[in-house]
Structures are given as C-alpha cells and as structure tokens.
C-alpha positions as a printed NumPy array, in Angstrom:
array([[-11.254, -14.397, -12.213],
       [-11.191, -16.98 ,  -9.514],
       [ -8.403, -19.328,  -8.489],
       [-10.518, -22.239,  -9.744],
       [ -9.797, -20.992, -13.272],
       [ -6.072, -21.484, -12.755],
       [ -4.197, -24.662, -13.612],
       [ -0.638, -25.869, -14.153],
       [ -0.075, -26.814, -17.807],
       [  2.946, -28.77 , -19.109],
       [  4.819, -26.764, -21.74 ],
       [  7.995, -28.75 , -22.288],
       [  9.711, -32.025, -21.368],
       [ 13.466, -32.213, -21.581],
       [ 16.504, -34.085, -20.381],
       [ 18.273, -32.403, -17.451],
       [ 22.043, -32.941, -17.599],
       [ 22.472, -31.914, -13.965],
       [ 19.948, -34.417, -12.602],
       [ 20.507, -37.034, -15.316],
       [ 16.737, -37.392, -15.571],
       [ 13.807, -36.015, -17.542],
       [ 12.131, -32.886, -16.173],
       [  8.883, -31.192, -17.139],
       [  8.432, -27.416, -17.27 ],
       [  4.99 , -26.069, -16.343],
       [  3.138, -22.752, -16.594],
       [  0.405, -21.612, -14.24 ],
       [ -2.305, -20.373, -16.588],
       [ -5.358, -18.422, -15.48 ],
       [ -8.353, -18.631, -17.776],
       [-11.199, -16.082, -17.809],
       [-14.494, -17.305, -16.389],
       [-16.241, -16.198, -19.571],
       [-15.139, -15.645, -23.136],
       [-14.655, -11.966, -23.9  ],
       [-13.753, -10.826, -27.429],
       [-10.283,  -9.288, -27.851],
       [ -9.142, -10.755, -24.522],
       [ -6.307, -13.257, -24.318],
       [ -7.375, -16.871, -23.849],
       [ -5.274, -17.082, -20.649],
       [ -2.517, -15.291, -18.78 ],
       [  0.601, -16.876, -17.351],
       [  1.082, -16.269, -13.628],
       [  3.988, -18.566, -12.864],
       [  6.482, -21.198, -13.939],
       [  7.867, -24.282, -12.235],
       [  9.703, -27.508, -12.914],
       [  8.906, -31.011, -11.726],
       [ 12.522, -31.321, -10.538],
       [ 12.497, -28.072,  -8.517],
       [ 12.664, -29.727,  -5.075],
       [ 15.659, -31.851,  -6.081],
       [ 17.413, -28.835,  -7.627],
       [ 16.827, -26.845,  -4.448],
       [ 18.3  , -29.645,  -2.332],
       [ 21.484, -29.886,  -4.414],
       [ 21.844, -26.101,  -4.841],
       [ 21.338, -26.025,  -8.608],
       [ 20.863, -22.48 ,  -9.931],
       [ 17.742, -22.325, -12.122],
       [ 14.871, -19.881, -12.415],
       [ 12.429, -22.777, -12.886],
       [ 13.399, -24.019,  -9.398],
       [ 13.267, -20.49 ,  -7.929],
       [ 16.967, -20.654,  -7.01 ],
       [ 18.604, -18.681,  -9.803],
       [ 16.715, -15.761, -11.334],
       [ 18.049, -15.196, -14.831],
       [ 19.479, -18.741, -15.155],
       [ 17.127, -20.488, -17.554],
       [ 18.123, -24.15 , -17.771],
       [ 14.793, -24.831, -19.496],
       [ 16.042, -23.042, -22.565],
       [ 18.47 , -25.766, -23.648]])
C-alpha cells in the first residue's frame, strides 16, 4: 500500500470543556490499493485532534494531542 491511499477521516465532533470550543477527532486510515476478499476495508494508523496544537501550548494532557498517553478526552 502506498501513502497516497492514506487519508485523515473525521470520526467525531465534540465540545471541549478545556478549550471552550468544538474539536474534531480524526483517524488516519490506509486503504488497500485493490479490493481483496476477507481483507479489512482499511486500517487505522493514527489519531489526532484539530485542537492538538492549542492543547500542546497550554499543557493539556490528552492522547489525541500526543501529550498524555492513556488520557482520552475524546471519550467524553
């Protein structure tokens, strides 16, 4: 599979109490270049949040911002 088959897909929008703004959670999905029976439609290679830079700047612990492994603020 090539990198051109990868894309960031929105999976959830939610209100962030820390930022007092809406944030969007995304998954990096890699799709096979051809359809193969019994193979998953895509695989997830990463996660991120549209507010990650802001969270990093204020020191917010969240796995979606890569600052707090195990702290899932996207699960609220």
